[in-house]
N, CA, C, O and the ligand as a Tripos MOL2 file, in Angstrom:
@<TRIPOS>MOLECULE
protein
  293   291    74     0     0
PROTEIN
NO_CHARGES

@<TRIPOS>ATOM
      1 N           0.8370   -1.2140    0.0000 N.3       1 MET1
      2 CA          0.0000    0.0000    0.0000 C.3       1 MET1
      3 C           0.8680    1.2590    0.0000 C.2       1 MET1
      4 O           1.7080    1.4360    0.8820 O.2       1 MET1
      5 N           0.6640    2.1290   -0.9870 N.am      2 PRO2
      6 CA          1.4120    3.3940   -0.9750 C.3       2 PRO2
      7 C           0.9370    4.3000    0.1460 C.2       2 PRO2
      8 O          -0.2610    4.4520    0.3820 O.2       2 PRO2
      9 N           1.8870    4.8890    0.8190 N.am      3 LYS3
     10 CA          1.5400    5.7330    1.9580 C.3       3 LYS3
     11 C           2.2130    7.0880    1.8100 C.2       3 LYS3
     12 O           3.4370    7.1860    1.7250 O.2       3 LYS3
     13 N           1.3910    8.1280    1.7810 N.am      4 ASP4
     14 CA          1.9300    9.4830    1.6440 C.3       4 ASP4
     15 C           2.4110   10.0000    2.9890 C.2       4 ASP4
     16 O           1.7610    9.8070    4.0170 O.2       4 ASP4
     17 N           3.5410   10.6480    2.9630 N.am      5 LYS5
     18 CA          4.0700   11.2720    4.1670 C.3       5 LYS5
     19 C           3.9720   12.7830    4.0230 C.2       5 LYS5
     20 O           4.0740   13.3240    2.9220 O.2       5 LYS5
     21 N           3.7790   13.4380    5.1230 N.am      6 THR6
     22 CA          3.7080   14.8900    5.0940 C.3       6 THR6
     23 C           4.8300   15.4670    5.9350 C.2       6 THR6
     24 O           5.1240   14.9780    7.0250 O.2       6 THR6
     25 N           5.4490   16.5080    5.4160 N.am      7 VAL7
     26 CA          6.5130   17.1640    6.1390 C.3       7 VAL7
     27 C           6.2530   18.6690    6.0990 C.2       7 VAL7
     28 O           5.6940   19.1930    5.1360 O.2       7 VAL7
     29 N           6.6640   19.3420    7.1530 N.am      8 PHE8
     30 CA          6.4880   20.7900    7.1880 C.3       8 PHE8
     31 C           7.8360   21.4670    6.9960 C.2       8 PHE8
     32 O           8.8130   21.1560    7.6770 O.2       8 PHE8
     33 N           7.8640   22.3970    6.0520 N.am      9 VAL9
     34 CA          9.1190   23.0410    5.6890 C.3       9 VAL9
     35 C           9.0300   24.5400    5.9510 C.2       9 VAL9
     36 O           8.0290   25.1790    5.6270 O.2       9 VAL9
     37 N          10.0760   25.0860    6.5340 N.am     10 CYS10
     38 CA         10.1450   26.5240    6.7760 C.3      10 CYS10
     39 C          10.4550   27.2350    5.4660 C.2      10 CYS10
     40 O          11.4500   26.9440    4.8030 O.2      10 CYS10
     41 N           9.5750   28.1790    5.1060 N.am     11 SER11
     42 CA          9.7660   28.8970    3.8380 C.3      11 SER11
     43 C          10.9000   29.9050    3.9430 C.2      11 SER11
     44 O          11.3430   30.4520    2.9330 O.2      11 SER11
     45 N          11.3650   30.1480    5.1470 N.am     12 SER12
     46 CA         12.4160   31.1390    5.3480 C.3      12 SER12
     47 C          13.8140   30.5360    5.2440 C.2      12 SER12
     48 O          14.6970   31.0920    4.5910 O.2      12 SER12
     49 N          14.0040   29.3670    5.9140 N.am     13 CYS13
     50 CA         15.3530   28.7930    5.9310 C.3      13 CYS13
     51 C          15.3960   27.3600    5.4060 C.2      13 CYS13
     52 O          16.4780   26.8050    5.2110 O.2      13 CYS13
     53 N          14.2230   26.7550    5.1730 N.am     14 GLY14
     54 CA         14.1980   25.4020    4.6330 C.3      14 GLY14
     55 C          14.2560   24.3050    5.6710 C.2      14 GLY14
     56 O          14.4380   23.1370    5.3280 O.2      14 GLY14
     57 N          14.1050   24.6590    6.9370 N.am     15 TYR15
     58 CA         14.1210   23.6770    8.0220 C.3      15 TYR15
     59 C          12.9250   22.7420    7.8800 C.2      15 TYR15
     60 O          11.8080   23.2030    7.6480 O.2      15 TYR15
     61 N          13.1450   21.4360    8.0160 N.am     16 GLU16
     62 CA         12.0720   20.4580    7.8740 C.3      16 GLU16
     63 C          11.6990   19.8600    9.2110 C.2      16 GLU16
     64 O          12.5600   19.5370   10.0290 O.2      16 GLU16
     65 N          10.3780   19.7150    9.4230 N.am     17 SER17
     66 CA          9.8770   19.1290   10.6560 C.3      17 SER17
     67 C           8.7160   18.2030   10.3370 C.2      17 SER17
     68 O           7.9080   18.5190    9.4650 O.2      17 SER17
     69 N           8.6080   17.0570   11.0250 N.am     18 PRO18
     70 CA          7.4970   16.1320   10.7650 C.3      18 PRO18
     71 C           6.1750   16.6590   11.2820 C.2      18 PRO18
     72 O           5.1220   16.1350   10.9180 O.2      18 PRO18
     73 N           6.2010   17.6770   12.1180 N.am     19 LYS19
     74 CA          4.9620   18.2480   12.6310 C.3      19 LYS19
     75 C           4.9760   19.7700   12.5300 C.2      19 LYS19
     76 O           6.0300   20.4000   12.4400 O.2      19 LYS19
     77 N           3.7650   20.3430   12.5470 N.am     20 TRP20
     78 CA          3.6160   21.7820   12.4140 C.3      20 TRP20
     79 C           4.2070   22.5000   13.6240 C.2      20 TRP20
     80 O           4.0160   22.0750   14.7640 O.2      20 TRP20
     81 N           4.9140   23.5730   13.3690 N.am     21 MET21
     82 CA          5.4380   24.4030   14.4460 C.3      21 MET21
     83 C           5.1380   25.8650   14.1310 C.2      21 MET21
     84 O           5.3100   26.2990   12.9920 O.2      21 MET21
     85 N           4.7030   26.6090   15.1040 N.am     22 GLY22
     86 CA          4.3900   28.0200   14.9000 C.3      22 GLY22
     87 C           5.6460   28.8390   14.7320 C.2      22 GLY22
     88 O           5.6610   29.8350   14.0080 O.2      22 GLY22
     89 N           6.7040   28.4160   15.4040 N.am     23 LYS23
     90 CA          7.9610   29.1420   15.3320 C.3      23 LYS23
     91 C           9.0840   28.2140   14.8840 C.2      23 LYS23
     92 O           9.2480   27.1150   15.4140 O.2      23 LYS23
     93 N           9.8430   28.6670   13.9140 N.am     24 CYS24
     94 CA         10.9530   27.8660   13.4150 C.3      24 CYS24
     95 C          12.1150   27.8930   14.4030 C.2      24 CYS24
     96 O          12.5910   28.9700   14.7610 O.2      24 CYS24
     97 N          12.5840   26.7120   14.8540 N.am     25 PRO25
     98 CA         13.6870   26.6620   15.8130 C.3      25 PRO25
     99 C          15.0320   27.0030   15.1920 C.2      25 PRO25
    100 O          16.0130   27.2350   15.8990 O.2      25 PRO25
    101 N          15.0700   27.0310   13.8760 N.am     26 SER26
    102 CA         16.3250   27.2930   13.1870 C.3      26 SER26
    103 C          16.5590   28.7870   12.9560 C.2      26 SER26
    104 O          17.6320   29.3070   13.2620 O.2      26 SER26
    105 N          15.5390   29.4770   12.4100 N.am     27 CYS27
    106 CA         15.7290   30.8880   12.1040 C.3      27 CYS27
    107 C          14.8590   31.7950   12.9800 C.2      27 CYS27
    108 O          14.8940   33.0190   12.8550 O.2      27 CYS27
    109 N          14.0630   31.1600   13.8830 N.am     28 ASN28
    110 CA         13.2260   31.9020   14.8380 C.3      28 ASN28
    111 C          12.1510   32.7650   14.1790 C.2      28 ASN28
    112 O          11.7010   33.7550   14.7560 O.2      28 ASN28
    113 N          11.7450   32.3850   12.9710 N.am     29 GLU29
    114 CA         10.6560   33.1050   12.3040 C.3      29 GLU29
    115 C           9.3200   32.4580   12.6820 C.2      29 GLU29
    116 O           9.2420   31.2520   12.9180 O.2      29 GLU29
    117 N           8.2880   33.2730   12.7340 N.am     30 TRP30
    118 CA          6.9530   32.7670   13.0880 C.3      30 TRP30
    119 C           6.1200   32.4900   11.8430 C.2      30 TRP30
    120 O           6.1840   33.2200   10.8540 O.2      30 TRP30
    121 N           5.3200   31.3950   11.9180 N.am     31 ASN31
    122 CA          4.3560   31.0340   10.8580 C.3      31 ASN31
    123 C           4.9830   30.9630    9.4660 C.2      31 ASN31
    124 O           4.3990   31.4320    8.4900 O.2      31 ASN31
    125 N           6.1630   30.3800    9.3840 N.am     32 THR32
    126 CA          6.8270   30.2690    8.0810 C.3      32 THR32
    127 C           6.6990   28.8560    7.5150 C.2      32 THR32
    128 O           7.1090   28.5970    6.3840 O.2      32 THR32
    129 N           6.1220   27.9320    8.3140 N.am     33 PHE33
    130 CA          6.0390   26.5470    7.8650 C.3      33 PHE33
    131 C           4.8820   26.3260    6.8970 C.2      33 PHE33
    132 O           3.7750   26.8230    7.1040 O.2      33 PHE33
    133 N           5.1600   25.5720    5.8400 N.am     34 TYR34
    134 CA          4.1050   25.1550    4.9250 C.3      34 TYR34
    135 C           4.1780   23.6490    4.7420 C.2      34 TYR34
    136 O           5.2370   23.0390    4.8880 O.2      34 TYR34
    137 N           3.0290   23.0630    4.4170 N.am     35 GLU35
    138 CA          2.9450   21.6150    4.3160 C.3      35 GLU35
    139 C           3.4440   21.1320    2.9690 C.2      35 GLU35
    140 O           3.1190   21.7070    1.9310 O.2      35 GLU35
    141 N           4.2320   20.0780    2.9930 N.am     36 GLU36
    142 CA          4.7040   19.4790    1.7530 C.3      36 GLU36
    143 C           4.4880   17.9800    1.8110 C.2      36 GLU36
    144 O           4.7740   17.3460    2.8270 O.2      36 GLU36
    145 N           3.9840   17.4110    0.7240 N.am     37 LYS37
    146 CA          3.7280   15.9730    0.6890 C.3      37 LYS37
    147 C           4.9220   15.2350    0.1070 C.2      37 LYS37
    148 O           5.4960   15.6360   -0.9060 O.2      37 LYS37
    149 N           5.2750   14.1530    0.7710 N.am     38 LEU38
    150 CA          6.3440   13.3060    0.2630 C.3      38 LEU38
    151 C           5.7040   12.0850   -0.3700 C.2      38 LEU38
    152 O           5.1200   11.2480    0.3180 O.2      38 LEU38
    153 N           5.8180   11.9900   -1.6890 N.am     39 VAL39
    154 CA          5.1940   10.8950   -2.4140 C.3      39 VAL39
    155 C           6.2530    9.8690   -2.7760 C.2      39 VAL39
    156 O           7.3030   10.2010   -3.3250 O.2      39 VAL39
    157 N           5.9560    8.6110   -2.4570 N.am     40 LYS40
    158 CA          6.9130    7.5550   -2.7430 C.3      40 LYS40
    159 C           6.9750    7.3060   -4.2340 C.2      40 LYS40
    160 O           5.9650    6.9710   -4.8520 O.2      40 LYS40
    161 N           8.1470    7.4660   -4.8130 N.am     41 SER41
    162 CA          8.3110    7.2680   -6.2560 C.3      41 SER41
    163 C           8.6050    5.8080   -6.5420 C.2      41 SER41
    164 O           8.4900    4.9590   -5.6580 O.2      41 SER41
    165 N           8.9840    5.5150   -7.7810 N.am     42 SER42
    166 CA          9.2430    4.1300   -8.1910 C.3      42 SER42
    167 C          10.4010    3.5280   -7.4050 C.2      42 SER42
    168 O          10.4870    2.3130   -7.2210 O.2      42 SER42
    169 N          11.2950    4.4140   -6.9430 N.am     43 GLY43
    170 CA         12.4180    3.9400   -6.1440 C.3      43 GLY43
    171 C          12.0080    3.7240   -4.6980 C.2      43 GLY43
    172 O          10.8310    3.5090   -4.4090 O.2      43 GLY43
    173 N          12.9440    3.7800   -3.8140 N.am     44 THR44
    174 CA         12.6440    3.5610   -2.4030 C.3      44 THR44
    175 C          12.6240    4.8680   -1.6240 C.2      44 THR44
    176 O          12.1470    4.9220   -0.4900 O.2      44 THR44
    177 N          13.1470    5.9190   -2.2440 N.am     45 LYS45
    178 CA         13.1930    7.1890   -1.5220 C.3      45 LYS45
    179 C          11.9570    8.0360   -1.7890 C.2      45 LYS45
    180 O          11.2950    7.8940   -2.8170 O.2      45 LYS45
    181 N          11.6660    8.9040   -0.8570 N.am     46 TYR46
    182 CA         10.5100    9.7650   -0.9980 C.3      46 TYR46
    183 C          10.8460   10.9980   -1.8320 C.2      46 TYR46
    184 O          11.9650   11.5090   -1.8050 O.2      46 TYR46
    185 N           9.8430   11.4540   -2.5680 N.am     47 GLU47
    186 CA         10.0470   12.5740   -3.4660 C.3      47 GLU47
    187 C           9.0890   13.6980   -3.1050 C.2      47 GLU47
    188 O           7.9000   13.4720   -2.8820 O.2      47 GLU47
    189 N           9.6190   14.9000   -3.0520 N.am     48 LYS48
    190 CA          8.7780   16.0430   -2.7000 C.3      48 LYS48
    191 C           7.8390   16.3890   -3.8470 C.2      48 LYS48
    192 O           8.2490   16.4390   -5.0070 O.2      48 LYS48
    193 N           6.5880   16.6230   -3.5120 N.am     49 LYS49
    194 CA          5.6110   16.9710   -4.5400 C.3      49 LYS49
    195 C           4.6500   18.0110   -3.9820 C.2      49 LYS49
    196 O           4.0530   17.8150   -2.9240 O.2      49 LYS49
    197 N           4.5090   19.0900   -4.6850 N.am     50 LYS50
    198 CA          3.6200   20.1560   -4.2370 C.3      50 LYS50
    199 C           2.1750   19.8440   -4.6150 C.2      50 LYS50
    200 O           1.9120   19.1820   -5.6180 O.2      50 LYS50
    201 N           1.2580   20.3240   -3.8070 N.am     51 GLU51
    202 CA         -0.1590   20.1420   -4.0870 C.3      51 GLU51
    203 C          -0.5400   20.8640   -5.3750 C.2      51 GLU51
    204 O          -0.1440   22.0080   -5.5950 O.2      51 GLU51
    205 N          -1.3020   20.1960   -6.2140 N.am     52 VAL52
    206 CA         -1.7350   20.8020   -7.4670 C.3      52 VAL52
    207 C          -3.2490   20.9620   -7.4530 C.2      52 VAL52
    208 O          -3.9800   20.0080   -7.1870 O.2      52 VAL52
    209 N          -3.7050   22.1480   -7.7340 N.am     53 VAL53
    210 CA         -5.1450   22.4090   -7.7760 C.3      53 VAL53
    211 C          -5.7010   21.9060   -9.1020 C.2      53 VAL53
    212 O          -5.1950   22.2610  -10.1670 O.2      53 VAL53
    213 N          -6.7480   21.0760   -9.0380 N.am     54 PRO54
    214 CA         -7.3240   20.5520  -10.2870 C.3      54 PRO54
    215 C          -7.8400   21.6720  -11.1850 C.2      54 PRO54
    216 O          -8.4460   22.6330  -10.7110 O.2      54 PRO54
    217 N          -7.5950   21.5380  -12.4810 N.am     55 MET55
    218 CA         -8.0180   22.5540  -13.4310 C.3      55 MET55
    219 C          -9.3670   22.1760  -14.0360 C.2      55 MET55
    220 O          -9.6870   20.9940  -14.1670 O.2      55 MET55
    221 N         -10.1500   23.1830  -14.4020 N.am     56 VAL56
    222 CA        -11.4570   22.9360  -15.0250 C.3      56 VAL56
    223 C         -11.4290   23.2850  -16.5060 C.2      56 VAL56
    224 O         -12.4730   23.3490  -17.1540 O.2      56 VAL56
    225 N         -10.2310   23.5090  -17.0400 N.am     57 LEU57
    226 CA        -10.0800   23.9240  -18.4350 C.3      57 LEU57
    227 C         -10.6190   22.8620  -19.3950 C.2      57 LEU57
    228 O         -11.2840   23.1880  -20.3770 O.2      57 LEU57
    229 N         -10.3290   21.5910  -19.1070 N.am     58 ASN58
    230 CA        -10.7750   20.5130  -19.9850 C.3      58 ASN58
    231 C         -12.2960   20.5040  -20.1100 C.2      58 ASN58
    232 O         -12.8400   20.3200  -21.1990 O.2      58 ASN58
    233 N         -12.9710   20.7030  -18.9860 N.am     59 GLU59
    234 CA        -14.4340   20.6980  -18.9870 C.3      59 GLU59
    235 C         -14.9640   21.8430  -19.8470 C.2      59 GLU59
    236 O         -15.8950   21.6610  -20.6320 O.2      59 GLU59
    237 N         -14.3680   23.0130  -19.6940 N.am     60 LEU60
    238 CA        -14.8040   24.1760  -20.4530 C.3      60 LEU60
    239 C         -14.5750   23.9640  -21.9460 C.2      60 LEU60
    240 O         -15.4240   24.3220  -22.7630 O.2      60 LEU60
    241 N         -13.4340   23.3850  -22.3020 N.am     61 GLU61
    242 CA        -13.1120   23.1430  -23.7060 C.3      61 GLU61
    243 C         -14.0850   22.1370  -24.3130 C.2      61 GLU61
    244 O         -14.4910   22.2730  -25.4670 O.2      61 GLU61
    245 N         -14.4600   21.1130  -23.5160 N.am     62 GLY62
    246 CA        -15.3960   20.1050  -23.9890 C.3      62 GLY62
    247 C         -16.7320   20.7220  -24.3500 C.2      62 GLY62
    248 O         -17.3170   20.3870  -25.3800 O.2      62 GLY62
    249 N         -17.2220   21.6300  -23.4990 N.am     63 LYS63
    250 CA        -18.4940   22.2870  -23.7620 C.3      63 LYS63
    251 C         -18.4220   23.1230  -25.0370 C.2      63 LYS63
    252 O         -19.3710   23.1860  -25.8190 O.2      63 LYS63
    253 N         -17.2600   23.7660  -25.2230 N.am     64 GLU64
    254 CA        -17.0720   24.6130  -26.3970 C.3      64 GLU64
    255 C         -17.1460   23.7790  -27.6720 C.2      64 GLU64
    256 O         -17.7520   24.1860  -28.6630 O.2      64 GLU64
    257 N         -16.5220   22.6120  -27.6310 N.am     65 VAL65
    258 CA        -16.5040   21.7210  -28.7970 C.3      65 VAL65
    259 C         -17.9170   21.2770  -29.1440 C.2      65 VAL65
    260 O         -18.3090   21.2940  -30.3100 O.2      65 VAL65
    261 N         -18.6890   20.8770  -28.1230 N.am     66 VAL66
    262 CA        -20.0590   20.4250  -28.3540 C.3      66 VAL66
    263 C         -20.8960   21.5350  -28.9670 C.2      66 VAL66
    264 O         -21.6860   21.3070  -29.8830 O.2      66 VAL66
    265 N         -20.7060   22.7610  -28.4340 N.am     67 ARG67
    266 CA        -21.5070   23.8920  -28.8770 C.3      67 ARG67
    267 C         -21.2500   24.2150  -30.3620 C.2      67 ARG67
    268 O         -22.1770   24.4830  -31.1260 O.2      67 ARG67
    269 N         -19.9600   24.1800  -30.7420 N.am     68 THR68
    270 CA        -19.6140   24.5500  -32.1100 C.3      68 THR68
    271 C         -19.9510   23.4350  -33.0930 C.2      68 THR68
    272 O         -20.3170   23.7130  -34.2350 O.2      68 THR68
    273 N         -19.8340   22.1700  -32.6660 N.am     69 SER69
    274 CA        -20.0420   21.0490  -33.5820 C.3      69 SER69
    275 C         -21.5290   20.8540  -33.8920 C.2      69 SER69
    276 O         -21.8750   20.2200  -34.8890 O.2      69 SER69
    277 N         -22.4040   21.3930  -33.0480 N.am     70 THR70
    278 CA        -23.8390   21.1910  -33.2870 C.3      70 THR70
    279 C         -24.4420   22.3240  -34.1340 C.2      70 THR70
    280 O         -25.6390   22.3420  -34.4240 O.2      70 THR70
    281 N         -23.5700   23.2680  -34.5170 N.am     71 ARG71
    282 CA        -24.0800   24.3650  -35.3510 C.3      71 ARG71
    283 C         -24.4620   23.8730  -36.7430 C.2      71 ARG71
    284 O         -23.7310   23.0860  -37.3440 O.2      71 ARG71
    285 N         -25.5570   24.3140  -37.2400 N.am     72 ILE72
    286 CA        -26.0120   23.8940  -38.5880 C.3      72 ILE72
    287 C         -25.7580   25.0400  -39.5780 C.2      72 ILE72
    288 O         -26.1960   26.1720  -39.3710 O.2      72 ILE72
    289 N         -25.0500   24.7190  -40.6370 N.am     73 PHE73
    290 CA        -24.7540   25.7400  -41.6310 C.3      73 PHE73
    291 C         -25.7670   25.7160  -42.7750 C.2      73 PHE73
    292 O         -25.6660   26.5160  -43.7050 O.2      73 PHE73
    293 ZN         13.2920   28.7040    9.4990 Zn       74 ZN74
@<TRIPOS>BOND
     1     1     2 1
     2     2     3 1
     3     3     4 2
     4     3     5 am
     5     5     6 1
     6     6     7 1
     7     7     8 2
     8     7     9 am
     9     9    10 1
    10    10    11 1
    11    11    12 2
    12    11    13 am
    13    13    14 1
    14    14    15 1
    15    15    16 2
    16    15    17 am
    17    17    18 1
    18    18    19 1
    19    19    20 2
    20    19    21 am
    21    21    22 1
    22    22    23 1
    23    23    24 2
    24    23    25 am
    25    25    26 1
    26    26    27 1
    27    27    28 2
    28    27    29 am
    29    29    30 1
    30    30    31 1
    31    31    32 2
    32    31    33 am
    33    33    34 1
    34    34    35 1
    35    35    36 2
    36    35    37 am
    37    37    38 1
    38    38    39 1
    39    39    40 2
    40    39    41 am
    41    41    42 1
    42    42    43 1
    43    43    44 2
    44    43    45 am
    45    45    46 1
    46    46    47 1
    47    47    48 2
    48    47    49 am
    49    49    50 1
    50    50    51 1
    51    51    52 2
    52    51    53 am
    53    53    54 1
    54    54    55 1
    55    55    56 2
    56    55    57 am
    57    57    58 1
    58    58    59 1
    59    59    60 2
    60    59    61 am
    61    61    62 1
    62    62    63 1
    63    63    64 2
    64    63    65 am
    65    65    66 1
    66    66    67 1
    67    67    68 2
    68    67    69 am
    69    69    70 1
    70    70    71 1
    71    71    72 2
    72    71    73 am
    73    73    74 1
    74    74    75 1
    75    75    76 2
    76    75    77 am
    77    77    78 1
    78    78    79 1
    79    79    80 2
    80    79    81 am
    81    81    82 1
    82    82    83 1
    83    83    84 2
    84    83    85 am
    85    85    86 1
    86    86    87 1
    87    87    88 2
    88    87    89 am
    89    89    90 1
    90    90    91 1
    91    91    92 2
    92    91    93 am
    93    93    94 1
    94    94    95 1
    95    95    96 2
    96    95    97 am
    97    97    98 1
    98    98    99 1
    99    99   100 2
   100    99   101 am
   101   101   102 1
   102   102   103 1
   103   103   104 2
   104   103   105 am
   105   105   106 1
   106   106   107 1
   107   107   108 2
   108   107   109 am
   109   109   110 1
   110   110   111 1
   111   111   112 2
   112   111   113 am
   113   113   114 1
   114   114   115 1
   115   115   116 2
   116   115   117 am
   117   117   118 1
   118   118   119 1
   119   119   120 2
   120   119   121 am
   121   121   122 1
   122   122   123 1
   123   123   124 2
   124   123   125 am
   125   125   126 1
   126   126   127 1
   127   127   128 2
   128   127   129 am
   129   129   130 1
   130   130   131 1
   131   131   132 2
   132   131   133 am
   133   133   134 1
   134   134   135 1
   135   135   136 2
   136   135   137 am
   137   137   138 1
   138   138   139 1
   139   139   140 2
   140   139   141 am
   141   141   142 1
   142   142   143 1
   143   143   144 2
   144   143   145 am
   145   145   146 1
   146   146   147 1
   147   147   148 2
   148   147   149 am
   149   149   150 1
   150   150   151 1
   151   151   152 2
   152   151   153 am
   153   153   154 1
   154   154   155 1
   155   155   156 2
   156   155   157 am
   157   157   158 1
   158   158   159 1
   159   159   160 2
   160   159   161 am
   161   161   162 1
   162   162   163 1
   163   163   164 2
   164   163   165 am
   165   165   166 1
   166   166   167 1
   167   167   168 2
   168   167   169 am
   169   169   170 1
   170   170   171 1
   171   171   172 2
   172   171   173 am
   173   173   174 1
   174   174   175 1
   175   175   176 2
   176   175   177 am
   177   177   178 1
   178   178   179 1
   179   179   180 2
   180   179   181 am
   181   181   182 1
   182   182   183 1
   183   183   184 2
   184   183   185 am
   185   185   186 1
   186   186   187 1
   187   187   188 2
   188   187   189 am
   189   189   190 1
   190   190   191 1
   191   191   192 2
   192   191   193 am
   193   193   194 1
   194   194   195 1
   195   195   196 2
   196   195   197 am
   197   197   198 1
   198   198   199 1
   199   199   200 2
   200   199   201 am
   201   201   202 1
   202   202   203 1
   203   203   204 2
   204   203   205 am
   205   205   206 1
   206   206   207 1
   207   207   208 2
   208   207   209 am
   209   209   210 1
   210   210   211 1
   211   211   212 2
   212   211   213 am
   213   213   214 1
   214   214   215 1
   215   215   216 2
   216   215   217 am
   217   217   218 1
   218   218   219 1
   219   219   220 2
   220   219   221 am
   221   221   222 1
   222   222   223 1
   223   223   224 2
   224   223   225 am
   225   225   226 1
   226   226   227 1
   227   227   228 2
   228   227   229 am
   229   229   230 1
   230   230   231 1
   231   231   232 2
   232   231   233 am
   233   233   234 1
   234   234   235 1
   235   235   236 2
   236   235   237 am
   237   237   238 1
   238   238   239 1
   239   239   240 2
   240   239   241 am
   241   241   242 1
   242   242   243 1
   243   243   244 2
   244   243   245 am
   245   245   246 1
   246   246   247 1
   247   247   248 2
   248   247   249 am
   249   249   250 1
   250   250   251 1
   251   251   252 2
   252   251   253 am
   253   253   254 1
   254   254   255 1
   255   255   256 2
   256   255   257 am
   257   257   258 1
   258   258   259 1
   259   259   260 2
   260   259   261 am
   261   261   262 1
   262   262   263 1
   263   263   264 2
   264   263   265 am
   265   265   266 1
   266   266   267 1
   267   267   268 2
   268   267   269 am
   269   269   270 1
   270   270   271 1
   271   271   272 2
   272   271   273 am
   273   273   274 1
   274   274   275 1
   275   275   276 2
   276   275   277 am
   277   277   278 1
   278   278   279 1
   279   279   280 2
   280   279   281 am
   281   281   282 1
   282   282   283 1
   283   283   284 2
   284   283   285 am
   285   285   286 1
   286   286   287 1
   287   287   288 2
   288   287   289 am
   289   289   290 1
   290   290   291 1
   291   291   292 2
@<TRIPOS>SUBSTRUCTURE
     1 MET1         2 RESIDUE 1 A MET
     2 PRO2         6 RESIDUE 1 A PRO
     3 LYS3        10 RESIDUE 1 A LYS
     4 ASP4        14 RESIDUE 1 A ASP
     5 LYS5        18 RESIDUE 1 A LYS
     6 THR6        22 RESIDUE 1 A THR
     7 VAL7        26 RESIDUE 1 A VAL
     8 PHE8        30 RESIDUE 1 A PHE
     9 VAL9        34 RESIDUE 1 A VAL
    10 CYS10       38 RESIDUE 1 A CYS
    11 SER11       42 RESIDUE 1 A SER
    12 SER12       46 RESIDUE 1 A SER
    13 CYS13       50 RESIDUE 1 A CYS
    14 GLY14       54 RESIDUE 1 A GLY
    15 TYR15       58 RESIDUE 1 A TYR
    16 GLU16       62 RESIDUE 1 A GLU
    17 SER17       66 RESIDUE 1 A SER
    18 PRO18       70 RESIDUE 1 A PRO
    19 LYS19       74 RESIDUE 1 A LYS
    20 TRP20       78 RESIDUE 1 A TRP
    21 MET21       82 RESIDUE 1 A MET
    22 GLY22       86 RESIDUE 1 A GLY
    23 LYS23       90 RESIDUE 1 A LYS
    24 CYS24       94 RESIDUE 1 A CYS
    25 PRO25       98 RESIDUE 1 A PRO
    26 SER26      102 RESIDUE 1 A SER
    27 CYS27      106 RESIDUE 1 A CYS
    28 ASN28      110 RESIDUE 1 A ASN
    29 GLU29      114 RESIDUE 1 A GLU
    30 TRP30      118 RESIDUE 1 A TRP
    31 ASN31      122 RESIDUE 1 A ASN
    32 THR32      126 RESIDUE 1 A THR
    33 PHE33      130 RESIDUE 1 A PHE
    34 TYR34      134 RESIDUE 1 A TYR
    35 GLU35      138 RESIDUE 1 A GLU
    36 GLU36      142 RESIDUE 1 A GLU
    37 LYS37      146 RESIDUE 1 A LYS
    38 LEU38      150 RESIDUE 1 A LEU
    39 VAL39      154 RESIDUE 1 A VAL
    40 LYS40      158 RESIDUE 1 A LYS
    41 SER41      162 RESIDUE 1 A SER
    42 SER42      166 RESIDUE 1 A SER
    43 GLY43      170 RESIDUE 1 A GLY
    44 THR44      174 RESIDUE 1 A THR
    45 LYS45      178 RESIDUE 1 A LYS
    46 TYR46      182 RESIDUE 1 A TYR
    47 GLU47      186 RESIDUE 1 A GLU
    48 LYS48      190 RESIDUE 1 A LYS
    49 LYS49      194 RESIDUE 1 A LYS
    50 LYS50      198 RESIDUE 1 A LYS
    51 GLU51      202 RESIDUE 1 A GLU
    52 VAL52      206 RESIDUE 1 A VAL
    53 VAL53      210 RESIDUE 1 A VAL
    54 PRO54      214 RESIDUE 1 A PRO
    55 MET55      218 RESIDUE 1 A MET
    56 VAL56      222 RESIDUE 1 A VAL
    57 LEU57      226 RESIDUE 1 A LEU
    58 ASN58      230 RESIDUE 1 A ASN
    59 GLU59      234 RESIDUE 1 A GLU
    60 LEU60      238 RESIDUE 1 A LEU
    61 GLU61      242 RESIDUE 1 A GLU
    62 GLY62      246 RESIDUE 1 A GLY
    63 LYS63      250 RESIDUE 1 A LYS
    64 GLU64      254 RESIDUE 1 A GLU
    65 VAL65      258 RESIDUE 1 A VAL
    66 VAL66      262 RESIDUE 1 A VAL
    67 ARG67      266 RESIDUE 1 A ARG
    68 THR68      270 RESIDUE 1 A THR
    69 SER69      274 RESIDUE 1 A SER
    70 THR70      278 RESIDUE 1 A THR
    71 ARG71      282 RESIDUE 1 A ARG
    72 ILE72      286 RESIDUE 1 A ILE
    73 PHE73      290 RESIDUE 1 A PHE
    74 ZN74       293 GROUP 0 **** ****
């Protein structure tokens, strides 16, 4: 079973922590941590992957195609 791991990274200095921290112990900045997912790749090591927001462009393009193809000349 593939299991995703989450790590929190300081956007200021790059410090990594397995749990959320309000203050970075490395650079002493507040609220600089952001969540990053570690996705297991084909190898054995984990690979960093940023969250991607699903796009709705394909759906919009599909509707456009239907609309134009049904036009009667
Ligand atoms: Zn930091």
